[in-house]
C-alpha positions in Angstrom: 34.2 -34.7 41.7 34.1 -33.3 38.1 37.0 -32.2 35.9 37.9 -28.5 36.4 37.3 -26.2 33.5 40.4 -24.9 31.9 40.9 -21.2 31.2 40.9 -21.9 27.4 37.6 -23.8 27.7 36.1 -21.0 29.9 37.1 -18.3 27.3 35.7 -20.4 24.5 32.4 -20.7 26.3 32.3 -16.9 26.9 33.0 -16.4 23.2 30.1 -18.7 22.1 27.9 -17.0 24.6 28.9 -13.6 23.2 28.1 -14.7 19.6 24.8 -16.0 20.8 23.9 -12.6 22.3 25.1 -10.8 19.4 22.9 -13.1 17.2 19.8 -12.4 19.3 20.6 -8.6 19.1 20.8 -8.8 15.3 17.6 -10.6 15.0 15.9 -8.0 17.4 17.3 -5.2 15.3 16.1 -6.8 12.1 12.6 -7.2 13.6 12.5 -3.5 14.3 13.8 -2.5 11.0 11.7 0.4 9.5 9.1 -0.3 6.9 9.1 1.2 3.5 5.6 1.9 2.1 5.3 2.4 -1.7 2.1 4.0 -3.0 1.6 3.1 -6.6 -1.4 5.3 -7.6 -3.0 7.8 -9.9 -4.3 11.3 -9.3 -6.3 10.3 -6.2 -2.9 9.6 -4.5 -1.0 12.3 -6.2 -2.7 15.3 -4.7 -4.3 16.4 -7.9 -5.8 19.8 -7.5 -5.2 20.3 -3.8 -2.4 21.8 -1.7 0.8 19.8 -1.3 0.8 17.9 2.0 -3.0 17.7 2.3 -3.6 14.3 0.4 -4.4 11.1 2.0 -0.7 9.8 1.4 0.8 12.8 3.2 -1.9 12.2 6.1 -0.8 8.6 6.2 2.9 9.8 7.0 1.6 12.1 9.7 -0.5 9.1 11.2 2.6 6.8 11.2 4.4 9.5 13.1 1.8 9.9 15.6 1.5 6.1 16.1 5.3 6.0 16.5 5.5 3.4 13.7 8.9 3.6 12.0 8.2 3.7 8.3 9.2 5.7 5.2 6.4 6.4 2.7 7.3 6.7 -1.0 4.5 8.2 -3.0 5.1 7.1 -6.7 1.7 8.1 -7.8 1.2 9.8 -11.2 -2.0 11.7 -12.3 -3.6 9.9 -15.2 -1.9 6.6 -14.6 -3.6 3.4 -15.6 -2.9 -0.1 -14.4 -0.8 -0.6 -17.6 1.3 2.5 -16.6 1.7 1.3 -13.1 2.7 -2.1 -14.2 5.4 -0.7 -16.5 6.8 1.4 -13.7 6.8 -1.1 -11.2 10.0 -3.1 -11.7 12.2 0.0 -11.3 10.3 1.2 -8.3 10.7 -2.2 -6.5 14.4 -2.3 -7.4 15.1 1.3 -6.3 13.0 1.3 -3.0 12.8 -2.3 -1.9 9.4 -1.7 -0.3 8.1 -3.8 2.6 4.6 -2.8 1.7 2.9 -1.6 -1.4 -0.4 0.2 -1.7 -1.8 -0.1 -5.2 -4.4 2.6 -6.1 -4.9 2.2 -9.9 -7.9 1.3 -12.0 -9.9 4.3 -12.0 -8.5 5.7 -15.2 -9.0 2.3 -17.0 -12.7 2.7 -16.4 -12.6 6.4 -17.6 -11.0 5.4 -20.8 -13.2 2.3 -21.3 -10.4 -0.1 -21.2 -11.4 -3.8 -21.2 -12.0 -5.2 -17.7 -9.9 -8.3 -18.5 -6.9 -5.9 -19.2 -7.4 -4.2 -15.8 -7.7 -7.4 -14.1 -4.5 -8.8 -15.7 -2.5 -5.8 -14.9 -3.5 -5.7 -11.3 -2.8 -9.3 -10.8 0.7 -8.9 -12.4 1.3 -5.9 -10.2 0.3 -7.9 -7.0 2.3 -10.9 -8.0 5.5 -8.8 -8.7 5.2 -7.0 -5.3 4.7 -10.3 -3.5 7.6 -11.9 -5.3 9.8 -9.0 -4.2 8.8 -9.8 -0.5 6.3 -6.9 -0.1 2.9 -7.1 1.5 0.3 -5.7 -0.8 -2.9 -3.7 -0.2 -5.2 -3.3 -3.1 -7.3 -0.1 -3.0 -10.5 -0.8 -4.8 -12.5 1.6 -6.8 -16.1 2.0 -8.1 -17.6 3.8 -11.1 -20.7 6.1 -11.1 -24.0 4.5 -12.0 -24.0 6.1 -15.5 -21.5 3.4 -16.5 -24.4 0.8 -16.3 -25.0 -1.7 -13.4 -23.4 -4.7 -15.1 -20.1 -2.9 -15.9 -20.1 -1.3 -12.4 -20.7 -4.5 -10.5 -17.9 -6.4 -12.6 -15.5 -3.5 -12.2 -15.9 -3.3 -8.4 -15.7 -7.1 -8.1 -12.5 -7.4 -10.1 -10.4 -5.9 -7.2 -11.8 -8.5 -4.6 -11.0 -11.3 -7.0 -7.5 -10.1 -7.7 -6.9 -9.5 -4.0 -8.1 -13.0 -3.2 -6.3 -14.8 -5.9 -2.9 -12.9 -5.3 -3.0 -12.9 -1.4 -3.3 -9.2 -1.1 -5.2 -7.2 1.5 -8.1 -5.3 0.2 -9.7 -1.9 0.8 -13.1 -2.5 -1.1 -13.6 1.3 -2.0 -11.2 3.9 -1.2 -13.8 6.6 -1.8 -16.3 4.9 0.6 -18.0 7.7 2.6 -16.9 10.3 -0.1 -18.5 9.3 -3.5 -21.4 7.8 -1.8 -21.9 10.4 1.0 -25.2 12.2 1.2 -23.4 15.5 0.6 -21.0 14.0 -2.0 -21.2 17.0 -4.3 -19.6 19.1 -1.7 -16.6 16.9 -1.3 -15.4 17.1 -4.8 -13.6 19.5 -7.1 -15.5 21.1 -10.0 -14.6 18.2 -12.3 -16.7 15.9 -10.1 -13.9 13.3 -10.2 -11.2 14.4 -7.8 -12.0 14.9 -4.1 -11.3 18.0 -2.3 -8.7 18.0 0.5 -11.5 17.8 3.1 -12.3 14.4 1.7 -8.8 13.0 2.1 -8.9 12.2 5.8 -11.9 9.9 5.1 -9.9 8.2 2.4 -7.1 7.5 4.8 -9.7 6.3 7.3 -10.6 3.7 4.7 -7.0 2.6 4.3 -5.6 2.7 7.7 -7.5 -0.2 9.3 -6.4 -2.5 6.5 -2.8 -1.4 6.5 -2.1 -0.9 10.2 -2.2 -4.6 11.2 0.3 -5.4 8.2 2.9 -3.0 9.9 3.1 -4.9 13.2 
C-alpha cells in the first residue's frame, strides 16, 4: 500500500497544476493577439485623388472586419514617396507601431523619376530586412511601368521586386495594378493624369493583395 499524500503535498500539486493551466492560457492568449498591419506606400495607397475611405487600404480594413480577423491597419503611405523616402521613415514606424506584418508598396515614383534600378533594389532589400529583423512578416507589392519606358527597362524593373522578395524571404504580389493598368478598359479606371486609379479600381487592387496577405494572418 502506497504512502498517503500529505495536505502540504496536495496543495503544492494543485499550485503547480494551476501554474500550468495559467501558462497554457497565456500561450493561447498570445496566439490570438491582434495583428498590426503597417502599409508603407506612396500615392497608390494614400488615397490620392479619391474620397477618404475608398482606397484599397481602407477596403482591407473592411475585409478584415468581415472575416473577423483581429487586426489593426496603420496606413503610413505618403503621396510621392520613393523607396529612399520609405527607407528613411521605416525605423521610426517600426519602433512606434511594432507591426506584425508590413505591406511595402513603393517603387513607382523611383521609375517616374528615372532613378537607378540598383538604388531601388537596394532600398527595397534594406526595407525588407529591417522589417524581418523587427519580427514582421513582409509582403512586397510589385509595380510595372508603361511600355514607353522601353522593354528592357520595364522587364528589369518588374523583375527586381521578385528578386528582392526571394532574397529577403518576403511574400510577393507581382503587380498591384494587375487587372487595372492592363485591363481592356484601362483608360476608364484611371484619373485624368493616367497614373492614379479611380476609386472603382481599388477593389481590384485589394483583390490582388488579399490572397497573398490572408494566409500570413493565420
